[in-house]
Backbone bond lengths (Angstrom), bond angles and torsions (degrees), N, CA, C in turn:
res aa  C-N    CA-C-N  psi(-1)  N-CA   C-N-CA  omega(-1)  CA-C   N-CA-C  phi
1 M - - - 1.458 - - 1.531 109.16 -
2 P 1.304 117.62 65.07 1.457 120.44 -172.72 1.526 112.54 -65.02
3 D 1.318 115.31 148.98 1.456 121.83 179.85 1.516 110.57 -100.96
4 A 1.313 118.13 -47.44 1.456 120.90 -179.03 1.509 109.08 -156.66
5 A 1.312 115.42 157.89 1.452 119.88 178.48 1.522 109.99 -64.92
6 T 1.371 115.63 158.84 1.450 120.19 -177.54 1.510 111.65 -56.91
7 S 1.262 115.89 -44.31 1.437 119.28 172.71 1.505 108.56 -110.58
8 P 1.388 116.60 115.45 1.435 116.82 -173.34 1.499 112.97 -58.63
9 P 1.384 120.88 129.04 1.454 122.52 177.72 1.513 111.51 -69.55
10 V 1.315 115.75 144.95 1.452 120.87 -178.26 1.513 109.51 -118.45
11 P 1.335 118.96 120.03 1.454 120.81 -177.89 1.517 112.20 -68.05
12 A 1.315 115.94 143.89 1.454 120.60 179.92 1.512 110.66 -73.87
13 G 1.330 116.14 143.00 1.450 121.32 175.59 1.518 110.45 -82.01
14 T 1.314 115.91 163.76 1.454 121.22 -178.51 1.518 110.50 -75.11
15 A 1.325 116.36 138.12 1.460 122.53 172.07 1.517 107.45 -153.83
16 T 1.325 117.05 151.20 1.452 119.95 -179.83 1.505 110.40 -119.91
17 P 1.352 119.57 148.42 1.439 121.77 -176.39 1.521 111.71 -61.54
18 A 1.335 114.91 139.23 1.460 121.64 173.81 1.514 106.96 -154.40
19 G 1.352 116.95 -121.41 1.451 119.10 179.02 1.509 111.32 -75.69
20 T 1.334 117.04 171.61 1.448 122.18 174.99 1.516 108.39 -126.39
21 A 1.315 115.47 165.74 1.462 120.75 179.34 1.511 109.48 -131.47
22 E 1.320 116.73 151.33 1.443 119.78 173.79 1.519 107.97 -71.67
23 R 1.337 116.44 133.02 1.451 120.18 -175.73 1.522 112.00 -80.51
24 S 1.328 118.24 1.42 1.453 120.40 173.53 1.520 111.58 -75.58
25 G 1.322 117.57 -13.50 1.449 120.39 177.44 1.516 112.60 121.06
26 T 1.310 118.86 7.95 1.447 121.32 177.06 1.512 109.54 -116.73
27 A 1.334 115.98 163.37 1.459 120.65 -179.98 1.511 108.25 -155.58
28 D 1.287 115.74 161.98 1.460 121.10 171.88 1.526 107.76 -61.89
29 P 1.341 118.51 121.30 1.474 119.30 -177.58 1.522 113.25 -53.82
30 A 1.341 116.66 -28.25 1.465 118.54 -179.58 1.516 111.92 -67.41
31 A 1.346 116.97 -22.83 1.462 119.83 -178.32 1.522 111.47 -70.52
32 G 1.326 117.15 -31.83 1.455 120.16 178.08 1.512 114.32 80.38
33 W 1.321 117.49 9.90 1.462 121.06 178.48 1.523 109.05 -153.80
34 R 1.326 115.30 164.04 1.462 120.05 176.61 1.519 109.75 -144.83
35 I 1.324 115.25 156.89 1.459 122.82 176.42 1.523 107.59 -109.54
36 R 1.325 116.72 134.35 1.466 120.59 175.51 1.522 109.32 -147.44
37 T 1.324 115.33 165.50 1.464 120.78 177.41 1.525 110.06 -67.00
38 A 1.318 116.69 138.02 1.464 121.38 -179.30 1.521 111.02 -67.46
39 Q 1.337 116.13 145.74 1.454 124.00 177.60 1.535 109.16 -122.17
40 P 1.349 117.76 154.38 1.471 119.34 -178.01 1.525 114.08 -53.46
41 D 1.336 117.45 -36.28 1.463 119.32 -179.07 1.527 113.38 -70.63
42 D 1.328 117.35 -6.10 1.462 120.66 175.04 1.524 112.12 -76.97
43 A 1.331 117.13 -10.51 1.467 120.85 -170.68 1.529 113.90 -52.24
44 P 1.337 120.55 -47.63 1.474 118.27 -179.98 1.525 113.03 -59.74
45 G 1.331 117.53 -42.14 1.461 120.23 178.87 1.509 112.66 -67.03
46 V 1.341 116.43 -36.95 1.459 120.90 178.30 1.526 110.52 -64.40
47 V 1.326 116.83 -44.28 1.468 121.01 179.68 1.526 110.71 -65.35
48 A 1.325 117.26 -40.61 1.470 120.09 178.70 1.519 111.11 -62.81
49 L 1.344 116.84 -41.10 1.461 120.18 178.31 1.520 111.30 -65.65
50 R 1.325 116.68 -46.45 1.458 119.59 -178.93 1.525 111.36 -63.35
51 S 1.335 117.08 -38.37 1.466 120.06 179.52 1.521 111.80 -65.09
52 L 1.339 116.21 -30.15 1.455 120.27 178.08 1.523 111.68 -75.82
53 V 1.340 116.40 -46.70 1.463 120.39 -175.08 1.520 111.42 -78.80
54 H 1.335 116.45 -39.96 1.471 121.42 -176.64 1.533 109.15 -130.31
55 P 1.339 118.63 75.30 1.468 120.63 -175.45 1.512 113.90 -64.22
56 Y 1.314 118.20 -13.37 1.463 121.85 -179.75 1.523 112.36 -89.01
57 L 1.343 118.86 1.12 1.452 122.06 177.17 1.522 109.52 -99.66
58 V 1.329 116.59 146.40 1.462 120.70 -173.75 1.522 109.44 -128.69
59 R 1.312 116.06 112.41 1.470 122.09 170.10 1.520 106.87 -156.70
60 G 1.319 117.44 116.77 1.445 121.97 -174.01 1.514 113.59 -79.24
61 V 1.343 114.58 178.08 1.458 120.76 -176.92 1.525 111.22 -65.09
62 A 1.331 117.86 -45.16 1.466 120.10 -178.38 1.521 111.25 -62.07
63 S 1.325 116.73 -43.07 1.462 120.94 179.15 1.522 111.34 -65.41
64 T 1.335 116.77 -40.98 1.456 121.03 179.62 1.526 110.44 -67.13
65 R 1.318 116.77 -41.49 1.465 120.53 178.39 1.534 110.40 -60.36
66 Q 1.321 116.62 -44.89 1.465 119.73 179.45 1.525 111.19 -64.26
67 M 1.334 116.58 -40.52 1.461 120.56 179.79 1.521 111.29 -58.65
68 I 1.349 116.66 -40.55 1.460 120.41 -179.94 1.527 111.12 -73.96
69 A 1.328 116.42 -41.13 1.464 120.64 -174.43 1.519 113.17 -77.89
70 Q 1.344 117.03 -33.80 1.458 120.56 -173.92 1.530 111.05 -135.50
71 P 1.319 118.13 63.93 1.471 119.53 178.76 1.520 110.73 -70.27
72 P 1.330 118.04 153.24 1.464 120.83 178.30 1.532 110.74 -59.30
73 P 1.331 119.09 124.61 1.464 120.44 -174.88 1.520 113.86 -63.15
74 E 1.320 118.20 -29.35 1.462 119.19 -176.37 1.523 113.29 -73.09
75 E 1.333 117.23 -10.95 1.459 120.06 -178.77 1.529 113.58 -97.79
76 D 1.344 117.89 -13.36 1.468 120.64 -175.19 1.528 110.13 51.34
77 W 1.317 115.04 45.41 1.469 122.81 -176.56 1.522 110.25 -72.81
78 T 1.327 116.37 133.76 1.459 122.17 176.54 1.523 108.42 -140.93
79 A 1.339 115.86 147.79 1.461 120.32 178.93 1.523 109.80 -134.43
80 W 1.324 114.27 156.47 1.453 122.19 179.53 1.522 109.10 -133.03
81 V 1.330 115.41 150.80 1.454 120.81 172.79 1.518 108.88 -121.63
82 A 1.322 114.79 153.56 1.463 121.85 170.45 1.514 107.15 -106.03
83 E 1.319 116.57 131.85 1.457 122.80 178.63 1.522 110.41 -113.16
84 A 1.310 116.45 138.97 1.468 122.73 173.32 1.521 107.63 -144.36
85 D 1.297 116.92 124.70 1.468 121.87 -179.76 1.528 111.60 55.18
86 G 1.343 116.21 36.91 1.452 121.01 177.58 1.511 115.23 78.26
87 L 1.329 117.82 2.72 1.457 121.90 -179.84 1.516 110.80 -111.86
88 I 1.335 116.23 149.33 1.460 121.06 175.20 1.521 108.18 -81.74
89 V 1.335 115.37 118.97 1.465 120.57 -176.39 1.523 112.11 -120.81
90 G 1.330 117.85 1.73 1.455 120.64 177.78 1.515 110.62 -159.17
91 W 1.317 115.17 155.47 1.479 121.49 -177.51 1.513 108.76 -152.42
92 A 1.318 116.24 144.42 1.458 122.18 170.77 1.515 108.12 -153.27
93 S 1.327 117.02 148.26 1.457 121.97 172.64 1.519 108.76 -134.39
94 A 1.320 115.85 155.67 1.465 120.83 -179.47 1.517 108.33 -147.22
95 Y 1.326 116.00 146.83 1.459 119.64 -176.75 1.524 110.87 -162.48
96 R 1.325 114.03 158.98 1.456 120.73 170.08 1.525 107.68 -75.40
97 N 1.322 117.38 129.19 1.462 120.54 -177.75 1.523 109.10 -78.27
98 A 1.337 115.94 107.22 1.458 121.37 -178.62 1.525 112.32 -95.72
99 H 1.327 117.16 6.84 1.462 120.87 177.92 1.529 111.94 -88.35
100 T 1.320 117.62 -11.14 1.460 120.78 -175.44 1.525 111.12 -121.34
101 S 1.332 114.89 152.40 1.465 120.73 176.06 1.523 111.81 -82.82
102 V 1.332 117.54 -8.01 1.462 120.56 178.07 1.529 108.50 -66.03
103 P 1.326 118.83 123.69 1.463 120.20 -175.52 1.525 112.43 -74.42
104 D 1.340 115.02 152.78 1.469 122.48 171.28 1.529 112.63 56.81
105 F 1.329 116.04 39.98 1.466 121.77 -179.38 1.524 108.68 -112.81
106 G 1.330 116.67 131.55 1.457 120.60 -178.88 1.514 112.42 -136.69
107 D 1.324 115.69 168.13 1.461 121.53 -177.11 1.519 112.02 -129.71
108 V 1.320 115.85 141.08 1.460 123.51 162.18 1.519 104.12 -108.39
109 S 1.339 116.10 102.48 1.469 117.66 -161.59 1.513 115.93 -104.96
110 T 1.317 119.51 -16.95 1.465 117.00 -170.44 1.526 112.81 -139.01
111 L 1.314 118.19 39.81 1.459 120.50 -178.98 1.531 109.82 -78.32
112 H 1.337 116.74 118.00 1.453 120.48 173.95 1.522 109.83 -153.92
113 V 1.317 115.66 152.12 1.461 123.43 -173.96 1.523 108.92 -131.22
114 H 1.322 115.85 142.38 1.468 121.39 177.71 1.526 109.69 -57.98
115 P 1.336 117.99 134.34 1.475 120.34 -177.00 1.515 114.19 -52.98
116 E 1.344 117.61 -34.69 1.463 120.14 -177.57 1.524 113.29 -78.21
117 H 1.326 117.29 -4.85 1.466 120.63 -177.61 1.522 112.34 -119.70
118 R 1.315 117.10 14.74 1.460 119.98 178.13 1.524 110.24 -81.01
119 G 1.313 115.29 158.61 1.455 120.09 -179.20 1.515 113.48 82.04
120 R 1.341 118.04 10.52 1.461 121.80 -178.85 1.534 111.68 -111.49
121 G 1.326 117.77 3.13 1.454 121.07 -179.96 1.509 114.49 91.39
122 I 1.327 117.92 3.69 1.461 120.74 -177.65 1.525 111.01 -66.73
123 G 1.318 116.21 -46.45 1.458 119.21 -179.58 1.513 112.03 -61.18
124 T 1.334 116.73 -40.75 1.459 120.54 179.74 1.524 111.07 -65.75
125 A 1.340 116.97 -40.15 1.465 119.95 178.11 1.527 111.17 -65.02
126 L 1.332 117.53 -40.75 1.460 120.69 176.98 1.525 111.27 -64.09
127 L 1.322 116.40 -43.12 1.455 120.40 178.85 1.524 111.04 -63.12
128 T 1.322 117.05 -40.95 1.456 120.64 178.54 1.518 110.91 -61.93
129 A 1.334 116.94 -43.39 1.460 120.52 177.61 1.522 110.97 -59.52
130 A 1.335 116.18 -43.76 1.462 120.60 -178.43 1.527 111.41 -65.52
131 L 1.331 117.43 -44.99 1.458 120.67 -179.20 1.523 111.54 -67.61
132 D 1.325 116.65 -36.56 1.472 119.60 176.90 1.529 110.18 -62.71
133 H 1.325 116.52 -40.99 1.463 120.19 178.82 1.522 110.95 -63.31
134 L 1.328 116.62 -45.20 1.468 119.64 179.93 1.524 111.33 -64.31
135 A 1.312 116.57 -34.11 1.470 119.78 177.91 1.523 110.89 -63.52
136 T 1.338 117.31 -37.70 1.467 119.25 178.37 1.523 111.48 -67.05
137 L 1.341 116.99 -23.49 1.465 121.65 177.39 1.520 111.89 -86.34
138 R 1.347 116.29 0.75 1.467 123.14 -177.95 1.525 112.18 63.27
139 V 1.340 115.44 30.65 1.456 120.14 172.16 1.526 108.40 -70.24
140 R 1.307 117.12 138.02 1.462 121.08 -178.23 1.523 113.35 -114.01
141 R 1.327 117.52 -17.85 1.466 121.95 180.00 1.513 107.46 -130.69
142 V 1.340 116.81 125.57 1.457 121.96 -174.42 1.525 109.85 -119.88
143 R 1.320 114.73 139.59 1.466 120.93 175.32 1.518 109.08 -121.22
144 T 1.316 115.77 144.16 1.459 121.19 169.54 1.519 107.67 -140.64
145 W 1.335 116.67 170.54 1.467 121.47 178.06 1.516 108.15 -119.00
146 V 1.309 116.10 135.68 1.458 121.97 -170.03 1.521 109.58 -132.70
147 Q 1.332 116.58 134.03 1.457 119.64 172.55 1.530 109.28 -60.71
148 T 1.312 115.89 149.67 1.462 120.42 -174.53 1.524 112.00 -56.00
149 D 1.335 117.40 -40.57 1.463 118.97 -177.89 1.533 112.35 -76.45
150 S 1.334 117.72 -4.34 1.463 120.97 177.75 1.529 112.59 -103.15
151 L 1.324 117.22 6.61 1.468 119.58 -179.70 1.532 112.71 -59.47
152 P 1.337 120.63 -37.73 1.467 118.73 176.57 1.531 112.54 -59.21
153 Y 1.336 116.58 -38.47 1.463 120.93 177.64 1.522 110.05 -63.02
154 A 1.329 116.60 -44.55 1.461 120.16 179.61 1.525 111.33 -61.32
155 R 1.311 116.08 -42.78 1.467 119.19 -179.94 1.530 110.95 -63.25
156 R 1.326 116.85 -38.22 1.463 119.11 179.11 1.519 111.91 -62.89
157 H 1.311 115.71 -24.70 1.465 119.61 179.77 1.522 112.37 -100.15
158 G 1.317 116.68 19.11 1.458 121.04 170.82 1.505 115.99 88.49
159 F 1.335 118.56 9.02 1.464 121.51 -179.14 1.535 110.70 -94.90
160 T 1.302 115.01 144.87 1.464 121.61 178.59 1.527 109.44 -114.71
161 P 1.345 119.31 125.98 1.463 120.87 178.73 1.523 111.48 -58.92
162 S 1.331 115.54 142.49 1.460 120.11 -176.63 1.528 112.53 -124.55
163 R 1.348 117.73 -63.33 1.462 120.78 -173.67 1.525 109.88 -133.14
164 E 1.335 115.61 142.60 1.459 120.50 179.77 1.531 110.25 -90.57
165 L 1.322 115.74 141.58 1.455 122.94 -178.70 1.524 108.71 -122.62
166 R 1.334 116.50 135.56 1.455 121.47 179.03 1.527 109.94 -108.99
167 Y 1.336 116.39 130.67 1.461 122.36 172.15 1.524 108.35 -100.78
168 S 1.336 115.91 137.17 1.468 120.79 -176.36 1.518 110.39 -135.35
169 A 1.341 114.92 155.94 1.459 121.13 -178.80 1.524 110.21 -131.48
170 L 1.340 115.51 152.88 1.463 121.99 178.82 1.523 108.69 -137.34
171 D 1.323 116.16 127.78 1.456 122.29 176.41 1.530 108.75 -78.16
172 L 1.346 115.95 117.28 1.462 120.06 -177.82 1.528 112.55 -102.17
173 R 1.326 117.49 11.83 1.461 118.23 177.72 1.524 110.79 -62.57
174 T 1.327 116.06 -28.63 1.459 120.94 167.90 1.524 106.65 -106.11
175 A 1.307 116.85 103.56 1.460 121.34 -172.00 1.527 111.15 -69.11
176 P 1.341 117.82 138.05 1.464 119.17 173.14 1.525 109.46 -66.99
177 P 1.313 118.46 148.47 1.467 119.72 -178.76 1.526 111.29 -67.78
178 M 1.312 115.85 153.40 1.453 120.06 174.29 1.521 108.20 -69.45
179 P 1.341 118.21 122.65 1.462 118.96 -176.21 1.526 111.63 -71.85
180 E 1.308 115.41 154.50 1.455 122.12 176.97 1.525 108.06 -95.15
181 P 1.337 118.84 109.80 1.462 119.71 -176.75 1.523 111.82 -71.65
182 P 1.317 117.16 150.26 1.465 119.90 176.39 1.526 111.21 -70.15
183 A 1.296 116.12 169.78 1.466 121.34 -179.41 1.529 109.65 -57.79
184 G 1.312 115.15 136.79 1.459 120.40 178.22 1.504 114.98 88.97
185 V 1.344 117.05 -4.15 1.467 121.48 -178.05 1.526 108.98 -114.98
186 R 1.331 116.19 132.07 1.462 121.48 173.93 1.526 108.97 -120.46
187 L 1.321 116.42 138.89 1.457 122.99 177.96 1.526 107.98 -105.06
188 L 1.329 116.17 108.18 1.451 122.16 -171.08 1.525 111.17 -112.94
189 P 1.337 118.43 139.49 1.466 119.27 171.62 1.531 109.92 -70.71
190 L 1.335 116.03 156.74 1.465 119.94 178.40 1.520 111.86 -62.59
191 A 1.325 116.65 -32.77 1.458 121.03 -177.87 1.528 109.84 -55.12
192 G 1.321 115.27 128.90 1.456 120.22 178.64 1.510 114.99 91.98
193 L 1.338 117.49 -10.52 1.454 120.30 179.29 1.530 110.81 -85.07
194 D 1.317 116.11 155.92 1.457 122.27 176.18 1.525 108.00 -72.80
195 P 1.351 118.80 118.31 1.468 119.57 -177.06 1.519 113.36 -60.18
196 Y 1.316 118.01 -31.76 1.463 119.10 179.81 1.530 110.81 -65.45
197 Q 1.334 116.84 -38.56 1.456 119.55 177.59 1.526 111.18 -67.29
198 V 1.326 116.83 -35.60 1.465 119.65 175.93 1.525 110.01 -66.58
199 H 1.325 116.78 -39.47 1.468 120.40 175.66 1.524 111.34 -59.45
200 L 1.325 117.46 -44.92 1.465 120.29 179.33 1.529 110.63 -61.45
201 L 1.332 116.94 -39.77 1.460 120.40 176.33 1.518 110.28 -63.54
202 D 1.323 117.23 -46.36 1.463 122.12 179.56 1.524 110.19 -56.53
203 A 1.331 117.19 -47.03 1.463 121.48 -177.97 1.523 111.59 -64.79
204 A 1.336 116.86 -42.14 1.463 119.96 -179.67 1.523 111.14 -68.33
205 A 1.333 116.90 -38.29 1.466 120.66 -177.30 1.519 112.11 -72.57
206 A 1.344 117.62 -21.48 1.462 120.65 -179.74 1.525 113.07 -74.55
207 V 1.328 117.32 -11.41 1.464 120.77 179.64 1.530 109.60 -60.99
208 G 1.316 116.16 126.83 1.459 120.72 178.79 1.505 114.19 86.71
209 E 1.333 118.01 4.99 1.462 119.97 178.79 1.526 110.19 -61.94
210 P 1.335 118.69 128.10 1.472 119.83 178.48 1.523 111.01 -62.49
211 G 1.312 116.27 137.86 1.451 119.55 178.94 1.510 111.80 172.45
212 D 1.315 115.71 177.93 1.459 120.75 -179.58 1.517 112.03 -73.97
213 V 1.332 116.99 -29.46 1.460 122.40 177.33 1.519 108.09 -138.85
214 P 1.330 118.45 154.61 1.464 119.87 177.99 1.520 111.40 -70.42
215 V 1.335 115.67 146.93 1.462 121.62 173.50 1.528 105.99 -98.43
216 D 1.328 115.44 87.34 1.464 119.98 -169.02 1.524 113.81 -137.27
217 A 1.331 117.59 15.45 1.464 118.57 -175.44 1.525 112.45 -139.43
218 T 1.324 118.38 22.96 1.463 121.27 -177.44 1.526 110.54 -72.67
219 S 1.311 116.28 115.39 1.461 120.53 178.46 1.526 110.33 -74.37
220 Y 1.332 115.67 161.87 1.464 119.31 178.01 1.523 110.97 -63.93
221 S 1.334 117.73 -39.22 1.463 120.30 -179.43 1.524 111.21 -65.13
222 L 1.336 117.30 -39.60 1.465 120.45 177.67 1.521 110.47 -66.33
223 W 1.314 116.45 -43.16 1.463 120.71 179.18 1.532 111.17 -63.79
224 R 1.326 116.94 -42.21 1.463 119.66 177.33 1.527 110.42 -58.82
225 S 1.342 115.59 -45.19 1.454 120.13 -176.94 1.522 111.96 -64.00
226 E 1.309 117.36 -45.97 1.467 121.38 -173.21 1.523 113.44 -86.47
227 C 1.332 116.32 -24.83 1.464 118.69 -173.87 1.528 112.23 -117.14
228 W 1.304 118.08 -73.20 1.465 121.71 -169.28 1.529 113.22 -62.15
229 D 1.332 116.15 -39.75 1.460 120.13 -178.44 1.527 112.96 -93.20
230 N 1.320 117.21 8.51 1.457 121.72 177.19 1.527 109.08 -70.79
231 P 1.347 118.81 126.40 1.465 120.03 -179.80 1.526 113.62 -58.60
232 G 1.327 117.50 -21.74 1.455 120.12 -178.60 1.515 114.26 -84.70
233 L 1.339 118.61 -10.03 1.462 120.13 -178.29 1.522 110.54 -69.16
234 D 1.324 116.49 124.27 1.465 122.31 177.74 1.522 107.70 -98.22
235 R 1.325 116.09 100.12 1.469 120.26 -175.91 1.525 112.49 -77.03
236 E 1.326 116.97 -16.11 1.472 119.25 176.57 1.523 111.03 -80.80
237 A 1.336 117.09 -31.15 1.462 120.57 179.20 1.533 111.73 -89.62
238 G 1.325 116.72 -40.26 1.464 119.83 177.92 1.520 110.06 -55.94
239 T 1.321 116.24 139.23 1.466 121.28 -168.56 1.525 111.35 -133.79
240 V 1.326 115.95 145.10 1.465 121.76 170.83 1.520 108.43 -124.12
241 A 1.333 114.83 151.49 1.464 120.74 172.54 1.519 108.36 -102.46
242 E 1.311 115.34 130.65 1.464 122.22 177.93 1.525 108.57 -111.91
243 V 1.323 116.37 127.57 1.460 121.60 178.99 1.522 108.32 -118.23
244 D 1.323 115.86 114.36 1.464 120.87 179.30 1.530 111.83 50.80
245 G 1.328 115.45 43.23 1.446 121.00 175.65 1.509 116.04 86.55
246 T 1.343 118.53 -1.97 1.462 122.78 -179.81 1.517 110.30 -109.17
247 L 1.336 117.65 131.46 1.462 121.38 175.43 1.522 108.06 -75.81
248 V 1.337 117.16 121.45 1.462 119.69 -171.54 1.528 114.16 -122.96
249 T 1.323 118.50 -23.39 1.463 121.98 -178.35 1.519 108.38 -140.31
250 L 1.338 116.05 144.73 1.457 119.41 174.68 1.518 110.13 -136.76
251 S 1.327 115.17 152.58 1.455 122.76 173.85 1.516 106.85 -139.11
252 L 1.341 116.18 105.67 1.453 122.69 -174.84 1.523 110.70 -88.59
253 V 1.322 116.06 142.09 1.456 122.78 -179.62 1.527 108.80 -122.60
254 K 1.329 116.50 121.22 1.461 121.70 169.96 1.519 106.96 -116.77
255 R 1.328 116.35 136.40 1.451 118.52 -171.37 1.518 112.57 -136.25
256 D 1.314 113.97 159.81 1.458 123.30 172.54 1.517 106.19 -138.82
257 G 1.327 116.53 101.98 1.464 120.08 -176.78 1.516 111.52 63.28
258 D 1.347 116.36 -122.94 1.463 119.69 -176.74 1.529 112.44 -96.50
259 R 1.340 116.78 16.10 1.466 120.95 175.39 1.522 109.03 -117.05
260 M 1.330 116.50 148.20 1.461 120.45 178.65 1.515 110.59 -136.33
261 W 1.329 113.77 157.73 1.452 122.32 174.51 1.515 108.33 -120.28
262 S 1.348 116.76 125.07 1.463 120.21 172.86 1.522 107.47 -78.32
263 D 1.323 114.99 95.50 1.449 120.58 -168.76 1.523 112.31 -69.60
264 F 1.323 117.32 -37.90 1.461 119.61 -178.41 1.515 107.70 -164.20
265 T 1.311 115.92 124.78 1.464 121.86 172.43 1.513 107.03 -126.75
266 A 1.328 117.30 119.98 1.468 119.17 -174.96 1.518 109.86 -161.32
267 T 1.316 114.46 160.62 1.464 123.15 -177.35 1.516 110.03 -127.32
268 R 1.315 116.75 144.20 1.464 119.73 173.07 1.521 109.44 -54.19
269 P 1.344 117.41 139.26 1.482 119.80 -174.45 1.525 114.04 -52.19
270 E 1.338 117.56 -39.51 1.463 119.70 -175.37 1.525 113.06 -73.08
271 Y 1.341 117.84 -8.73 1.464 121.09 -179.71 1.528 112.13 -111.90
272 R 1.310 117.94 6.73 1.459 120.22 -178.15 1.532 111.27 -73.97
273 G 1.325 115.09 159.22 1.459 119.96 179.04 1.519 113.89 86.23
274 R 1.338 117.91 8.53 1.465 121.17 -179.35 1.530 112.75 -109.79
275 G 1.331 117.19 4.73 1.457 120.09 -179.51 1.512 114.26 80.50
276 L 1.343 117.77 13.41 1.459 120.67 -175.76 1.521 112.68 -73.04
277 A 1.328 117.41 -31.16 1.466 119.46 179.38 1.524 110.74 -64.66
278 R 1.325 117.32 -46.76 1.467 120.04 178.95 1.523 110.53 -64.43
279 L 1.316 116.63 -42.52 1.462 121.53 179.86 1.531 110.59 -58.83
280 T 1.328 116.02 -47.87 1.464 120.66 -175.99 1.522 111.43 -70.36
281 K 1.329 116.43 -40.72 1.463 118.67 -179.97 1.521 110.57 -68.40
282 Q 1.318 118.17 -38.64 1.462 119.66 178.15 1.520 110.56 -62.06
283 A 1.332 116.88 -39.17 1.461 120.22 177.43 1.521 110.66 -63.80
284 A 1.340 117.15 -42.21 1.462 120.79 178.93 1.525 111.06 -63.74
285 L 1.326 117.21 -41.81 1.463 120.66 178.74 1.528 111.12 -65.33
286 H 1.336 116.71 -40.33 1.468 120.55 177.99 1.523 110.27 -60.79
287 R 1.324 116.36 -45.68 1.463 120.27 -179.42 1.523 111.09 -66.51
288 A 1.327 116.80 -40.02 1.460 120.14 179.49 1.524 110.95 -63.55
289 A 1.328 116.60 -43.18 1.465 120.21 178.91 1.521 110.58 -61.38
290 G 1.330 116.95 -38.75 1.447 120.91 178.46 1.516 113.40 -67.98
291 R 1.340 116.10 -16.88 1.463 121.13 179.29 1.530 111.72 -103.86
292 G 1.330 116.39 15.39 1.454 120.28 170.98 1.514 116.62 101.70
293 V 1.329 118.47 2.31 1.464 119.89 177.76 1.527 108.71 -74.69
294 R 1.329 115.84 135.84 1.458 120.22 -178.99 1.525 113.01 -114.65
295 T 1.335 118.42 -21.31 1.458 121.46 177.79 1.517 109.02 -138.87
296 A 1.331 116.02 132.84 1.460 122.21 178.46 1.518 109.25 -113.97
297 Y 1.323 116.02 138.47 1.461 122.16 178.64 1.528 109.76 -124.83
298 T 1.321 115.02 155.91 1.458 120.00 175.90 1.521 108.85 -158.56
299 S 1.328 116.56 173.70 1.467 121.19 174.48 1.511 109.21 -139.43
300 N 1.328 115.27 152.09 1.462 121.30 179.90 1.513 110.60 -145.97
301 D 1.314 115.44 142.50 1.456 120.59 168.44 1.528 107.83 -63.28
302 E 1.328 116.85 136.52 1.472 119.86 -178.57 1.530 112.26 -64.40
303 A 1.334 117.34 -15.63 1.463 120.29 176.79 1.525 112.45 -85.52
304 N 1.329 116.72 -6.05 1.465 120.67 -177.38 1.529 109.89 -89.00
305 A 1.325 115.63 70.12 1.463 121.28 -175.26 1.529 113.65 -58.52
306 P 1.338 119.41 -42.36 1.475 118.12 -179.35 1.525 113.64 -59.99
307 M 1.351 117.27 -43.56 1.463 118.38 -178.49 1.516 111.63 -74.60
308 L 1.323 117.30 -33.23 1.459 119.54 174.90 1.527 110.42 -61.72
309 A 1.333 116.45 -38.30 1.468 120.24 178.27 1.524 110.78 -66.60
310 V 1.345 117.11 -40.14 1.463 120.89 177.44 1.526 109.96 -59.53
311 N 1.335 116.45 -47.95 1.460 119.76 -177.68 1.526 112.21 -65.18
312 T 1.329 116.61 -37.04 1.462 119.89 177.24 1.527 110.39 -62.30
313 R 1.317 116.70 -43.35 1.466 120.56 179.72 1.529 111.31 -65.78
314 L 1.337 116.42 -30.02 1.459 120.02 178.62 1.524 112.48 -80.10
315 G 1.348 116.85 -10.36 1.453 120.73 176.31 1.511 116.28 103.42
316 Y 1.320 118.37 7.20 1.467 120.44 177.50 1.522 110.33 -65.25
317 R 1.361 115.43 149.21 1.459 121.27 175.56 1.523 108.89 -127.60
318 P 1.330 118.19 143.18 1.471 120.68 179.15 1.526 111.33 -64.10
319 V 1.346 116.66 140.08 1.466 120.69 177.78 1.524 112.51 -126.49
320 A 1.333 118.24 -17.38 1.463 120.61 -179.59 1.524 108.67 -167.64
321 S 1.325 115.37 165.74 1.462 119.98 175.48 1.516 108.99 -141.37
322 A 1.309 115.23 157.31 1.463 121.35 178.78 1.524 107.95 -150.47
323 W 1.329 115.25 171.02 1.460 121.09 178.89 1.527 109.34 -127.83
324 S 1.329 116.11 138.63 1.458 118.13 165.36 1.522 106.92 -76.86
325 C 1.336 116.11 141.41 1.454 122.07 -179.08 1.511 108.68 -132.24
326 L 1.324 116.71 141.91 1.461 122.17 -173.52 1.522 110.82 -119.59
327 R 1.336 114.62 148.24 1.463 121.01 176.78 1.521 109.02 -150.06
328 D 1.312 116.63 143.35 1.453 121.60 173.93 1.528 109.66 -91.19
329 L 1.329 116.20 143.76 1.458 121.68 173.18 1.519 109.38 -102.24
330 P 1.331 118.13 149.71 1.471 120.21 179.99 1.526 111.06 -61.59
């Protein structure tokens, strides 16, 4: 009963073709902007831009800085920023998807442009940089996420809409009560647990997750990099359910100040249908609220009816939608 992908997908912002820029870091001065490879010190500007364009997404400065400085080597992850007047006004990243066994599959996951700088060709230049990078990796199938009103732009660039994604928010100023687990069930914080055992739970619970490709090949090193060693992971709020000594459900919490992202809530297939996902997520939300979180966000595939029902019962409300879009590369 998955709640969200390990790395939350970010819908692309609208941009229309115009000028282009050299991706080495130079541009025609008349364009007024340039594209260059992202650097760790860009993190504050990147977070400020993302908070403006996608306020329902949560990734703090420390987490963003680490992502740029130390990306997982197996993904060949690269990111670019667009600069205008000394400010970061656009961002895109691209990588080989190492979470799936599907060969030659890659993602352009975070393309977005400042609203005041759209229509200048920035988005197209960022997309070109990302696709060129994936081509060097011999990726043959590319996925990106696009806001609903940007689907015409995606189609013009050869992408076909595939699956709808719902973003939801929950006001935690009134904390949900700590649930009372049934006999034989313990609700444990991540703190103090063996990370490898949590990884095994994460991998088992991802089986059957709705999506364009299965999430069935996440290595321990990749999981450590993106999840356990992420500066935003709150191990005191993140919760697992243990049944008779077996870890069966997890609800991960990544936060930035008083906002949090429910990164993944899921149950091992053989334990589904017992209400453990709602129980575990409610415990995680209760703990997060007690640690100062005031707003919780998450995302779900629109085909994931069980998790959508859990979130509705917990009080989440829809705040945005996006589509995964697919394209083949030559």
